[in-house]
C-alpha positions as CSV (number, residue, x, y, z in Angstrom):
1,M,-13.8,7.6,32.6
2,Q,-11.9,4.3,32.4
3,D,-11.5,2.3,29.2
4,V,-13.7,-0.8,28.8
5,A,-11.6,-4.0,28.5
6,V,-12.5,-4.5,24.8
7,S,-9.8,-7.3,24.5
8,K,-12.0,-9.7,26.4
9,Y,-14.5,-9.7,23.6
10,L,-11.9,-10.3,20.9
11,S,-10.8,-13.7,19.7
12,F,-8.9,-14.5,16.5
13,D,-8.3,-17.3,14.1
14,T,-4.8,-16.6,12.7
15,S,-5.2,-19.4,10.1
16,S,-8.3,-17.8,8.7
17,A,-8.2,-16.0,5.3
18,V,-10.2,-13.2,6.9
19,P,-7.7,-10.3,7.8
20,L,-7.2,-9.6,11.5
21,Y,-8.5,-6.1,11.2
22,R,-11.8,-7.5,9.7
23,Q,-12.0,-9.9,12.6
24,I,-11.6,-7.1,15.2
25,H,-14.2,-5.1,13.3
26,A,-16.7,-8.0,13.3
27,R,-16.2,-8.8,17.0
28,V,-16.6,-5.2,18.2
29,R,-19.7,-4.8,16.0
30,E,-21.2,-8.0,17.6
31,A,-20.4,-6.7,21.1
32,V,-22.2,-3.4,20.4
33,D,-25.2,-5.0,18.7
34,T,-25.7,-7.5,21.5
35,G,-25.3,-4.9,24.2
36,M,-22.0,-6.1,25.7
37,L,-20.6,-2.7,24.7
38,R,-23.0,0.2,25.4
39,P,-23.2,3.7,24.0
40,G,-20.8,6.0,25.8
41,D,-18.3,3.2,26.7
42,R,-14.8,4.4,26.1
43,I,-12.5,2.0,24.3
44,P,-8.7,1.8,24.4
45,A,-6.6,3.8,22.0
46,T,-5.3,2.0,19.0
47,R,-1.8,1.8,20.5
48,V,-3.0,0.4,23.8
49,L,-5.3,-2.2,22.2
50,A,-2.5,-3.2,19.8
51,E,-0.1,-3.8,22.7
52,E,-2.8,-5.9,24.6
53,L,-3.5,-8.1,21.5
54,G,0.1,-8.3,20.3
55,L,-0.8,-6.8,16.9
56,A,0.5,-4.0,14.7
57,R,-1.1,-0.6,15.5
58,G,-2.1,-0.2,11.9
59,T,-4.2,-3.4,12.1
60,V,-6.2,-2.0,15.0
61,A,-6.4,1.5,13.4
62,A,-7.9,-0.1,10.2
63,A,-10.6,-1.8,12.3
64,Y,-11.4,1.4,14.1
65,A,-11.6,3.3,10.8
66,L,-14.2,0.9,9.5
67,L,-16.2,1.0,12.8
68,S,-16.2,4.8,12.7
69,A,-17.3,4.9,9.1
70,E,-20.3,2.6,10.0
71,G,-21.3,4.7,13.0
72,Y,-20.2,2.2,15.7
73,L,-17.5,4.4,17.1
74,D,-17.3,8.2,17.8
75,V,-13.7,9.3,17.5
76,R,-13.0,12.3,19.7
77,G,-9.3,12.9,19.1
78,A,-7.2,13.2,22.2
79,A,-10.3,12.3,24.3
80,G,-10.2,8.8,22.8
81,S,-13.0,6.8,21.1
82,V,-16.4,5.9,22.5
83,V,-19.2,3.6,21.4
84,A,-21.5,5.8,19.4
85,R,-25.2,6.2,20.3
86,R,-27.2,4.5,17.6
87,D,-30.4,2.5,17.1
88,R,-29.6,-1.1,17.7
89,P,-30.7,-3.1,14.7
90,S,-32.9,-6.2,15.2
91,A,-31.4,-9.6,14.5
92,R,-33.6,-9.7,11.4
93,A,-32.3,-6.4,10.1
94,R,-28.6,-7.1,10.6
95,V,-26.3,-7.7,7.7
96,T,-23.6,-10.3,8.1
97,P,-20.3,-8.6,7.2
98,R,-18.4,-9.9,4.2
99,A,-15.2,-11.9,4.8
100,R,-13.4,-9.2,2.7
101,P,-14.4,-6.2,0.7
102,L,-15.2,-6.5,-3.0
103,P,-12.1,-6.1,-5.2
104,L,-11.2,-2.5,-5.7
105,D,-14.1,-1.3,-3.5
106,V,-12.6,1.6,-1.4
107,G,-15.9,3.2,-0.5
108,G,-17.0,3.7,3.1
109,I,-13.6,4.0,4.7
110,A,-12.9,7.3,6.4
111,T,-9.1,7.0,6.2
112,P,-7.5,5.0,3.3
113,L,-5.0,2.4,4.2
114,P,-1.4,2.5,2.9
115,F,-1.1,1.2,-0.7
116,Q,-4.9,1.4,-1.2
117,M,-5.6,1.0,-4.9
118,G,-7.8,3.3,-7.0
119,L,-6.8,6.6,-5.4
120,P,-5.0,9.7,-6.6
121,A,-2.8,11.7,-4.3
122,L,-5.3,13.1,-1.9
123,D,-2.9,15.3,0.0
124,A,-1.9,17.1,-3.2
125,F,-5.3,18.1,-4.5
126,P,-5.9,21.9,-4.4
127,R,-8.7,21.7,-1.9
128,K,-8.7,25.5,-1.2
129,V,-9.1,26.4,-4.8
130,W,-11.9,23.8,-5.3
131,A,-13.7,25.0,-2.1
132,R,-13.5,28.6,-3.2
133,M,-15.0,27.8,-6.6
134,A,-17.7,25.6,-4.9
135,A,-18.6,28.5,-2.6
136,R,-18.8,31.0,-5.4
137,A,-20.9,28.6,-7.5
138,A,-23.3,28.2,-4.6
139,R,-23.6,31.9,-3.9
140,T,-24.2,32.9,-7.5
141,M,-26.6,30.0,-8.4
142,Q,-29.5,31.2,-10.6
143,A,-33.0,29.8,-10.6
144,G,-32.4,28.0,-13.9
145,Q,-29.6,26.0,-12.3
146,L,-32.1,24.4,-10.0
147,L,-33.5,22.5,-13.0
148,K,-32.3,19.1,-14.1
149,E,-29.3,19.2,-16.4
150,S,-29.2,17.4,-19.8
151,S,-28.7,13.7,-19.7
152,F,-25.8,14.2,-22.1
153,G,-24.0,16.6,-19.7
154,A,-23.7,20.4,-19.2
155,P,-22.9,22.0,-22.5
156,A,-20.1,24.1,-21.0
157,L,-18.4,21.1,-19.5
158,R,-18.7,19.1,-22.7
159,T,-17.0,21.9,-24.5
160,A,-14.2,22.1,-21.9
161,V,-13.6,18.4,-22.1
162,A,-13.5,18.4,-25.9
163,S,-10.9,21.3,-25.8
164,Y,-8.8,19.5,-23.2
165,L,-8.7,16.2,-25.1
166,K,-7.7,17.9,-28.3
167,L,-4.7,19.5,-26.6
168,S,-3.6,16.8,-24.2
169,R,-4.6,13.5,-25.8
170,G,-4.7,14.4,-29.5
171,I,-8.4,13.6,-29.9
172,D,-10.2,15.9,-32.3
173,C,-13.8,15.8,-31.2
174,Q,-16.8,18.2,-31.0
175,P,-18.7,18.9,-27.7
176,S,-21.7,17.0,-29.1
177,Q,-19.5,13.8,-29.1
178,V,-18.8,14.1,-25.3
179,F,-21.2,12.5,-22.8
180,I,-20.8,13.2,-19.1
181,T,-21.5,10.3,-16.8
182,P,-21.4,9.8,-13.0
183,G,-18.6,7.2,-13.1
184,Y,-16.9,4.5,-15.2
185,R,-19.6,1.9,-14.7
186,E,-22.3,4.2,-15.9
187,G,-20.2,5.2,-18.9
188,M,-19.6,1.6,-19.8
189,G,-23.3,0.8,-19.5
190,L,-24.1,3.7,-21.8
191,I,-21.6,2.4,-24.4
192,A,-22.8,-1.2,-24.2
193,R,-26.5,-0.2,-24.5
194,A,-25.8,2.0,-27.5
195,L,-23.7,-0.5,-29.5
196,L,-24.4,-4.1,-28.4
197,A,-27.3,-6.5,-28.6
198,P,-28.0,-9.0,-25.7
199,G,-25.6,-11.9,-25.8
200,D,-22.9,-10.1,-27.9
201,I,-19.3,-11.2,-27.2
202,V,-16.9,-8.7,-25.8
203,W,-13.1,-9.1,-25.5
204,T,-11.8,-8.2,-22.0
205,E,-8.3,-8.2,-20.8
206,E,-7.0,-11.1,-18.7
207,P,-5.9,-10.0,-16.1
208,G,-8.1,-6.9,-16.3
209,F,-10.3,-4.5,-14.4
210,P,-12.9,-6.7,-12.7
211,P,-15.9,-4.2,-12.8
212,T,-15.8,-4.3,-16.6
213,R,-16.2,-8.0,-16.7
214,H,-18.9,-8.0,-13.9
215,L,-20.9,-5.2,-15.5
216,L,-21.0,-6.7,-19.0
217,D,-22.0,-10.0,-17.6
218,G,-24.7,-8.5,-15.4
219,L,-26.2,-6.5,-18.4
220,G,-26.6,-9.7,-20.4
221,Y,-23.5,-9.5,-22.7
222,A,-20.8,-12.1,-23.0
223,P,-17.4,-11.0,-21.7
224,R,-14.5,-13.2,-22.9
225,P,-11.1,-13.0,-21.3
226,V,-8.2,-12.5,-23.7
227,P,-4.6,-13.1,-22.5
228,V,-2.4,-10.0,-21.9
229,D,1.3,-10.2,-22.9
230,E,4.1,-7.6,-22.6
231,H,2.4,-5.5,-25.2
232,G,-1.1,-5.6,-23.8
233,M,-4.1,-7.5,-25.2
234,D,-3.0,-10.3,-27.6
235,V,-5.2,-9.4,-30.6
236,A,-4.1,-12.4,-32.7
237,R,-4.9,-14.8,-29.8
238,A,-8.3,-13.0,-29.3
239,A,-9.2,-13.5,-32.9
240,Q,-8.5,-17.2,-32.6
241,L,-10.4,-17.6,-29.3
242,E,-13.5,-15.5,-30.0
243,P,-13.7,-14.6,-33.8
244,A,-17.3,-13.4,-33.5
245,A,-16.7,-10.7,-30.9
246,R,-18.5,-7.4,-31.4
247,M,-16.4,-5.2,-29.1
248,A,-13.0,-5.1,-27.3
249,V,-12.4,-3.2,-24.0
250,V,-8.8,-2.2,-23.6
251,T,-6.5,0.0,-21.4
252,P,-3.7,0.8,-23.9
253,G,-2.2,3.8,-22.1
254,H,-1.4,1.7,-19.0
255,Q,-2.8,-1.8,-19.0
256,S,-4.9,-2.3,-15.9
257,P,-3.4,-3.7,-13.7
258,L,0.0,-4.6,-15.2
259,T,0.7,-1.0,-16.3
260,M,2.5,-1.7,-19.6
261,S,1.7,0.5,-22.6
262,M,0.3,-0.9,-25.9
263,P,2.9,-0.2,-28.7
264,P,1.8,1.3,-32.0
265,A,1.9,-2.0,-34.0
266,R,-0.4,-3.7,-31.5
267,R,-2.8,-0.7,-31.5
268,Q,-2.9,-0.8,-35.3
269,A,-3.7,-4.5,-35.3
270,L,-6.6,-3.9,-33.0
271,L,-7.9,-1.1,-35.2
272,D,-7.6,-3.3,-38.3
273,W,-9.5,-6.0,-36.6
274,A,-12.4,-3.7,-35.6
275,D,-12.6,-2.2,-39.1
276,A,-12.5,-5.6,-40.8
277,H,-15.2,-7.1,-38.5
278,D,-17.5,-4.1,-38.1
279,A,-16.7,-4.2,-34.4
280,W,-16.0,-1.6,-31.7
281,I,-13.1,-0.7,-29.4
282,V,-13.6,0.9,-26.0
283,E,-10.4,2.7,-24.9
284,D,-10.5,3.0,-21.1
285,D,-7.9,5.8,-20.6
286,Y,-8.2,5.9,-16.8
287,D,-4.7,7.3,-16.2
288,G,-3.1,7.9,-19.6
289,E,-1.9,11.3,-18.5
290,F,0.5,9.9,-16.0
291,R,3.6,8.7,-17.8
292,H,6.7,9.1,-15.7
293,S,9.2,9.9,-18.4
294,G,8.6,11.8,-21.6
295,R,5.2,13.0,-22.8
296,P,2.1,10.8,-22.5
297,L,1.5,8.6,-25.4
298,P,-1.3,9.7,-27.8
299,A,-4.6,8.0,-27.2
300,L,-5.6,5.0,-29.3
301,A,-8.6,7.2,-30.5
302,N,-6.0,9.5,-32.1
303,M,-5.1,6.7,-34.6
304,D,-8.7,5.8,-35.4
305,H,-9.7,7.0,-38.9
306,A,-12.7,4.6,-39.3
307,G,-14.8,5.7,-36.3
308,R,-14.4,2.5,-34.4
309,V,-13.0,3.7,-31.0
310,V,-15.1,5.0,-28.1
311,Y,-12.9,6.9,-25.7
312,A,-13.7,6.7,-21.9
313,G,-12.0,9.0,-19.4
314,T,-12.5,9.8,-15.8
315,F,-11.9,12.8,-13.4
316,S,-11.8,10.5,-10.4
317,K,-8.3,9.3,-10.9
318,V,-7.0,12.8,-11.4
319,M,-9.1,14.8,-8.9
320,F,-10.8,12.7,-6.2
321,P,-13.1,9.6,-6.2
322,A,-16.0,11.4,-4.5
323,L,-16.3,13.7,-7.5
324,R,-18.1,11.0,-9.5
325,L,-17.6,12.5,-12.9
326,S,-16.5,10.6,-16.0
327,Y,-16.9,11.1,-19.7
328,V,-17.3,9.1,-22.9
329,V,-16.4,10.4,-26.4
330,A,-18.4,8.8,-29.2
331,P,-17.3,8.8,-32.9
332,P,-19.3,11.3,-35.0
333,A,-21.4,8.6,-36.7
334,L,-22.5,7.2,-33.3
335,V,-23.7,10.4,-31.6
336,E,-27.4,9.7,-32.2
337,P,-27.3,6.1,-30.8
338,F,-25.5,7.5,-27.8
339,E,-28.0,10.2,-27.3
340,D,-30.8,7.7,-27.5
341,S,-29.0,5.5,-25.0
342,A,-28.4,8.4,-22.6
343,S,-32.0,9.6,-22.9
344,L,-33.2,6.2,-21.9
345,L,-30.8,5.3,-19.2
346,S,-29.1,8.3,-17.7
347,N,-30.5,10.7,-15.1
348,G,-27.5,13.1,-15.7
349,C,-25.0,14.4,-13.2
350,P,-25.5,17.2,-10.6
351,T,-25.6,20.6,-12.2
352,L,-23.6,22.3,-9.5
353,T,-20.7,19.7,-9.6
354,Q,-20.5,20.0,-13.4
355,G,-20.3,23.8,-13.1
356,I,-17.5,23.7,-10.6
357,M,-15.6,21.2,-12.7
358,C,-16.1,23.3,-15.8
359,E,-14.7,26.5,-14.1
360,F,-11.8,24.5,-12.7
361,M,-10.9,23.5,-16.3
362,Q,-11.6,26.9,-17.9
363,E,-9.4,28.7,-15.5
364,G,-6.5,26.4,-16.2
365,Y,-6.3,24.7,-12.8
366,F,-7.0,21.2,-14.2
367,V,-4.1,21.2,-16.7
368,R,-1.8,22.6,-14.0
369,H,-2.9,20.0,-11.5
370,V,-2.3,17.2,-14.1
371,Q,1.2,18.5,-14.9
372,A,2.0,18.8,-11.2
373,M,0.8,15.3,-10.5
374,R,2.8,13.9,-13.4
375,R,6.0,15.2,-11.7
376,L,4.9,14.2,-8.2
377,Y,4.0,10.7,-9.1
378,A,7.3,10.1,-10.9
379,E,9.1,11.1,-7.6
380,R,6.8,9.1,-5.4
381,C,7.1,6.0,-7.6
382,E,10.9,6.1,-7.5
383,F,11.4,6.5,-3.7
384,T,8.6,4.1,-2.8
385,A,10.1,1.4,-5.1
386,Q,13.5,1.9,-3.7
387,A,12.3,1.6,-0.1
388,L,10.1,-1.5,-0.7
389,A,12.5,-3.5,-2.8
390,P,14.7,-4.7,0.2
391,A,11.7,-5.0,2.4
392,F,10.1,-7.7,0.1
393,G,13.4,-9.6,-0.1
394,Q,12.9,-12.9,-1.9
395,H,9.1,-12.7,-1.6
396,A,8.5,-10.2,-4.4
397,T,10.3,-8.3,-7.2
398,I,9.2,-4.8,-8.1
399,L,8.9,-4.5,-11.8
400,P,10.1,-1.5,-13.8
401,Q,7.4,1.2,-14.0
402,S,6.7,3.5,-17.0
403,G,3.7,5.3,-15.6
404,G,0.4,4.9,-13.7
405,L,-0.5,5.1,-10.0
406,H,0.6,1.7,-8.6
407,L,3.6,-0.6,-8.4
408,V,3.6,-4.2,-9.5
409,A,5.6,-6.5,-7.3
410,E,5.9,-9.9,-8.9
411,T,5.6,-13.0,-6.7
412,A,5.7,-16.8,-7.1
413,L,2.5,-18.1,-8.7
414,G,-0.2,-18.6,-6.1
415,A,1.7,-16.6,-3.4
416,D,0.1,-13.2,-3.9
417,R,-3.1,-13.8,-2.0
418,Q,-1.2,-15.2,1.0
419,L,1.2,-12.3,1.0
420,A,-1.6,-9.7,0.6
421,A,-3.4,-11.3,3.6
422,R,-0.2,-11.0,5.8
423,L,0.2,-7.4,4.8
424,R,-3.5,-6.6,5.5
425,E,-3.0,-8.0,9.1
426,H,-0.5,-5.1,9.5
427,G,-2.9,-2.5,8.0
428,L,-1.4,-2.5,4.6
429,A,-3.8,-2.7,1.6
430,A,-1.8,-4.5,-1.0
431,Q,-4.0,-6.0,-3.7
432,P,-3.3,-9.5,-5.1
433,L,-3.2,-9.7,-8.9
434,A,-5.3,-12.9,-8.6
435,D,-8.3,-10.6,-7.9
436,F,-8.0,-9.3,-11.5
437,F,-8.3,-12.7,-13.2
438,G,-11.6,-14.1,-14.3
439,A,-10.2,-17.6,-14.6
440,A,-7.3,-19.4,-12.9
441,P,-4.4,-16.9,-12.6
442,T,-1.3,-17.5,-14.8
443,R,0.9,-15.1,-13.0
444,A,1.1,-13.5,-9.5
445,A,1.9,-10.1,-8.1
446,L,1.1,-7.6,-5.4
447,L,-0.3,-4.2,-6.5
448,L,0.6,-1.3,-4.3
449,N,-0.7,2.3,-4.9
450,F,2.3,4.6,-4.3
451,V,0.8,8.1,-4.9
452,N,-0.2,8.6,-1.3
453,V,3.3,7.8,0.0
454,T,4.2,11.4,0.8
455,S,8.0,11.3,1.4
456,P,11.1,9.1,1.4
457,L,10.7,9.0,5.2
458,H,7.1,7.8,4.9
459,A,8.2,5.2,2.4
460,G,10.9,3.9,4.8
461,E,8.3,3.6,7.6
462,L,6.0,1.6,5.3
463,A,8.9,-0.6,4.2
464,R,9.6,-1.5,7.8
465,R,6.0,-2.5,8.3
466,V,6.2,-4.6,5.1
467,A,9.4,-6.3,6.4
468,R,7.8,-7.1,9.8
469,A,4.7,-8.5,8.1
470,L,6.8,-10.8,5.9
471,D,9.3,-11.7,8.7
472,Q,12.1,-10.0,6.7
473,P,15.1,-8.2,8.3
474,I,14.2,-4.6,8.9
475,P,15.8,-2.4,6.2
């Protein structure tokens, strides 16, 4: 079977803000939906099509990955790729593809792109151990496990999380204070419903994690951006800008996305504000375990003696995103409001998944995995930064890194979106810092996840792709 000349259906606008891989994706989808490409048609390999179009192979591969994930292509390894057999949607039912994915939305992609944000090291997860535990849990399932689990979380997992936090993060809590949720957004919704009234003002970091701002706004609260300096959220500035705030959402372990840690004096200022104003603090400790030198800093909740800090953690950044398990720790006096909120809003998490996670923790695999990733991430951070620094040249400067899962490469103000678009054309998923601002950006940088860069050789290959994308001399 000969390949169909797909290139004749493809046209590009290189001046467009839409990445080239998205343009390829849209054109092939259109050709399939309109019948120009038919089920069973074989299309050229990524290398062949890239040569025909004069593009980087990674750009074509990224488009193919999206098409495969959406069911348009059937990838058959050495046999090539063919147009999948699928029901053709009517014109009324079709959905116009977005010009770009939502910030930080990595779902629906079969193969992550290099530097894709929001991911742990997928190659280093002990999949065989997890699979063995999953199989055992399925084989030994009892009739009672077919029932719906508590909306608060499985008791055994709540106990395991409380024990882990006491040893690793210095948080002295009881299992009754731990609430298991199916992700950060659900946990944040649980917190807001338990503690806030409609229209309440909430301090959020600027720049900061966009879903926090979007979620609070969508639920009827009033998120207010507070500038971040070299020590994290500027508490004094926040008190001037929004003195009536009822809550602050912060990432003190590693500020999201700039990665600096909040020092003790700033943490104490935040605690003093909450105590004096009868307000609440949400500590989003999404990757606090991963400090590259020395022991991880204690959690902010460890300093809280007035019951003002709600601690939010996640397994997705440590394990794998598809796990969809997070947890919230409420101060003792707030357990009842949280139980009321969970009873009203939460449908709980899958019993089987919670059971596997509990066993993974009880048998010590979770702690060992965290410790191994701490060492691995420090190594990958160092060799990735060393490889990328000359590739960026004058375009960006990689900032010193104390911990976390991504590099911050500072650029000239306003340049990060343009540079990110050029890198995306070469199949590289750098994220512009501008996406993390709610208002006009005051600084610019590229954010690059390094934890899936598996070796110095791999880092060098990616650095050469970066250099080509930015018209730099090949390092």
